[in-house]
C-alpha positions as CSV (number, residue, x, y, z in Angstrom):
1,M,-46.2,8.6,-4.2
2,S,-47.3,12.1,-3.9
3,E,-49.6,11.5,-6.8
4,K,-51.8,9.1,-5.0
5,K,-52.1,11.5,-1.9
6,E,-55.2,12.7,-3.4
7,K,-56.9,9.4,-3.2
8,V,-55.8,8.0,0.2
9,D,-57.7,4.8,1.6
10,P,-60.1,5.9,4.1
11,C,-59.3,2.3,6.1
12,F,-55.5,3.3,5.8
13,L,-56.1,6.7,7.6
14,A,-58.3,4.9,10.0
15,W,-55.3,2.5,11.0
16,V,-52.8,5.3,11.0
17,H,-55.1,7.1,13.5
18,L,-55.5,4.0,15.6
19,F,-51.7,3.4,15.8
20,E,-51.3,7.1,16.7
21,V,-53.9,6.8,19.7
22,L,-52.1,3.3,20.7
23,E,-48.7,5.3,20.9
24,K,-50.0,8.1,22.9
25,E,-51.7,5.7,25.5
26,K,-48.2,3.7,25.8
27,N,-46.5,7.1,26.5
28,E,-49.0,8.2,29.0
29,K,-48.8,5.0,31.0
30,K,-45.1,5.1,31.1
31,E,-45.1,8.5,32.6
32,Q,-47.4,7.3,35.5
C-alpha cells in the first residue's frame, strides 16, 4: 500500500477532503 502512496488518485483525495468537510460540518451542527 505504501508503494502506491506516490501515485494517489486526485479524485480519491478530493473525496477524502469532501468527507472530512462533511464530518466537520456535522460536528459543528451538533454543538449548536
